[in-house]
C-alpha beads as a LAMMPS data file, in Angstrom:
LAMMPS data file: protein, C-alpha beads

115 atoms
114 bonds

1 atom types
1 bond types

-500.0 500.0 xlo xhi
-500.0 500.0 ylo yhi
-500.0 500.0 zlo zhi

Masses

1 110.0

Atoms # bond

1 1 1 -279.382 48.982 -405.178
2 1 1 -280.544 46.560 -407.584
3 1 1 -281.657 43.681 -406.268
4 1 1 -281.137 41.309 -409.283
5 1 1 -278.437 40.575 -411.721
6 1 1 -280.491 41.832 -414.645
7 1 1 -281.276 45.192 -412.509
8 1 1 -277.473 45.695 -411.891
9 1 1 -276.873 45.058 -415.784
10 1 1 -279.591 47.526 -416.704
11 1 1 -278.455 50.067 -414.366
12 1 1 -274.910 49.882 -415.475
13 1 1 -275.712 50.176 -418.943
14 1 1 -277.936 53.418 -418.297
15 1 1 -274.868 54.969 -416.504
16 1 1 -272.815 54.065 -419.464
17 1 1 -275.043 55.530 -421.706
18 1 1 -275.706 58.763 -419.719
19 1 1 -273.528 61.559 -418.211
20 1 1 -274.399 64.292 -415.462
21 1 1 -273.669 67.097 -418.001
22 1 1 -276.216 69.427 -418.901
23 1 1 -276.165 70.166 -422.649
24 1 1 -279.520 71.446 -423.621
25 1 1 -281.037 68.310 -425.041
26 1 1 -284.215 67.400 -423.812
27 1 1 -284.533 63.830 -425.272
28 1 1 -282.561 60.627 -425.553
29 1 1 -280.140 62.009 -428.095
30 1 1 -278.340 64.162 -425.304
31 1 1 -275.926 63.490 -422.734
32 1 1 -278.401 63.219 -419.671
33 1 1 -281.151 60.441 -420.822
34 1 1 -281.115 57.458 -422.579
35 1 1 -284.543 55.805 -423.729
36 1 1 -286.563 52.563 -422.994
37 1 1 -286.561 52.032 -426.884
38 1 1 -282.706 52.105 -427.131
39 1 1 -282.682 49.653 -424.050
40 1 1 -285.292 47.285 -425.884
41 1 1 -283.190 47.574 -429.121
42 1 1 -280.366 46.250 -427.171
43 1 1 -282.443 43.462 -425.845
44 1 1 -283.584 42.617 -429.424
45 1 1 -279.806 42.358 -430.341
46 1 1 -279.041 40.030 -427.284
47 1 1 -276.704 42.844 -425.983
48 1 1 -278.845 42.398 -422.683
49 1 1 -279.484 38.751 -421.788
50 1 1 -283.221 39.281 -421.440
51 1 1 -286.414 39.478 -423.232
52 1 1 -288.080 43.190 -423.709
53 1 1 -290.662 41.997 -421.048
54 1 1 -287.927 41.177 -418.609
55 1 1 -286.113 44.555 -419.324
56 1 1 -289.325 46.321 -418.660
57 1 1 -289.771 44.656 -415.415
58 1 1 -286.017 45.445 -414.451
59 1 1 -286.484 49.254 -415.470
60 1 1 -289.806 49.262 -413.385
61 1 1 -288.135 47.879 -410.447
62 1 1 -285.385 50.176 -410.584
63 1 1 -287.765 53.269 -410.834
64 1 1 -289.569 51.748 -407.929
65 1 1 -286.693 51.352 -405.821
66 1 1 -285.646 54.923 -406.591
67 1 1 -282.255 54.038 -408.639
68 1 1 -283.852 55.439 -411.905
69 1 1 -285.754 58.581 -412.731
70 1 1 -288.014 58.276 -415.877
71 1 1 -289.876 60.982 -417.933
72 1 1 -292.178 59.794 -420.930
73 1 1 -289.773 56.998 -421.823
74 1 1 -286.639 58.809 -420.722
75 1 1 -284.372 57.180 -418.195
76 1 1 -281.781 58.643 -416.060
77 1 1 -279.586 57.480 -412.991
78 1 1 -281.377 59.066 -409.996
79 1 1 -278.437 59.886 -408.248
80 1 1 -277.270 63.743 -406.894
81 1 1 -275.138 64.506 -409.657
82 1 1 -277.479 63.471 -412.574
83 1 1 -280.718 65.164 -410.734
84 1 1 -278.715 68.274 -410.219
85 1 1 -277.687 68.251 -414.034
86 1 1 -281.206 67.502 -415.205
87 1 1 -282.664 70.552 -413.259
88 1 1 -279.850 72.829 -414.810
89 1 1 -280.562 71.457 -418.184
90 1 1 -284.327 72.163 -417.870
91 1 1 -283.507 75.551 -416.635
92 1 1 -281.555 76.382 -419.772
93 1 1 -283.672 74.779 -422.106
94 1 1 -286.293 76.934 -424.485
95 1 1 -289.164 74.992 -422.808
96 1 1 -288.518 74.126 -419.247
97 1 1 -290.474 71.234 -417.754
98 1 1 -291.491 72.181 -414.557
99 1 1 -292.919 68.974 -413.399
100 1 1 -289.619 67.230 -414.186
101 1 1 -287.755 69.786 -412.010
102 1 1 -289.908 69.416 -409.299
103 1 1 -289.656 65.430 -409.739
104 1 1 -285.918 65.855 -409.554
105 1 1 -286.032 68.090 -406.403
106 1 1 -288.328 65.614 -404.709
107 1 1 -285.546 62.779 -405.368
108 1 1 -282.887 65.156 -404.071
109 1 1 -284.756 66.008 -400.809
110 1 1 -285.645 62.221 -400.281
111 1 1 -282.202 61.428 -400.783
112 1 1 -280.970 64.251 -398.105
113 1 1 -283.634 62.996 -395.709
114 1 1 -282.408 59.317 -395.989
115 1 1 -278.738 60.318 -395.354

Bonds

1 1 1 2
2 1 2 3
3 1 3 4
4 1 4 5
5 1 5 6
6 1 6 7
7 1 7 8
8 1 8 9
9 1 9 10
10 1 10 11
11 1 11 12
12 1 12 13
13 1 13 14
14 1 14 15
15 1 15 16
16 1 16 17
17 1 17 18
18 1 18 19
19 1 19 20
20 1 20 21
21 1 21 22
22 1 22 23
23 1 23 24
24 1 24 25
25 1 25 26
26 1 26 27
27 1 27 28
28 1 28 29
29 1 29 30
30 1 30 31
31 1 31 32
32 1 32 33
33 1 33 34
34 1 34 35
35 1 35 36
36 1 36 37
37 1 37 38
38 1 38 39
39 1 39 40
40 1 40 41
41 1 41 42
42 1 42 43
43 1 43 44
44 1 44 45
45 1 45 46
46 1 46 47
47 1 47 48
48 1 48 49
49 1 49 50
50 1 50 51
51 1 51 52
52 1 52 53
53 1 53 54
54 1 54 55
55 1 55 56
56 1 56 57
57 1 57 58
58 1 58 59
59 1 59 60
60 1 60 61
61 1 61 62
62 1 62 63
63 1 63 64
64 1 64 65
65 1 65 66
66 1 66 67
67 1 67 68
68 1 68 69
69 1 69 70
70 1 70 71
71 1 71 72
72 1 72 73
73 1 73 74
74 1 74 75
75 1 75 76
76 1 76 77
77 1 77 78
78 1 78 79
79 1 79 80
80 1 80 81
81 1 81 82
82 1 82 83
83 1 83 84
84 1 84 85
85 1 85 86
86 1 86 87
87 1 87 88
88 1 88 89
89 1 89 90
90 1 90 91
91 1 91 92
92 1 92 93
93 1 93 94
94 1 94 95
95 1 95 96
96 1 96 97
97 1 97 98
98 1 98 99
99 1 99 100
100 1 100 101
101 1 101 102
102 1 102 103
103 1 103 104
104 1 104 105
105 1 105 106
106 1 106 107
107 1 107 108
108 1 108 109
109 1 109 110
110 1 110 111
111 1 111 112
112 1 112 113
113 1 113 114
114 1 114 115
């Protein structure tokens, strides 16, 4: 769970910009991911009430606490539906990113253990 109002706002924005639907797209232009660049653009347009540095800190905190999964600048919620959609998307793609699949599976296993 986000520990600050900014983290909650960032997580909410990421949830709005993404959907747990495999679409074969492996970058921020698809449904599964958004990107840190897009969030920084939102901050620079004052759509998020923070500086770019504060935004980066909020994203880092959300990743650290397990609310977000990140992959080379891509961001997605780290909930079961989204993680399973990422795995399915990767398996359907021309270039399967096995490390990303294992990362998602690790998140899912950790969630099951915690439950």
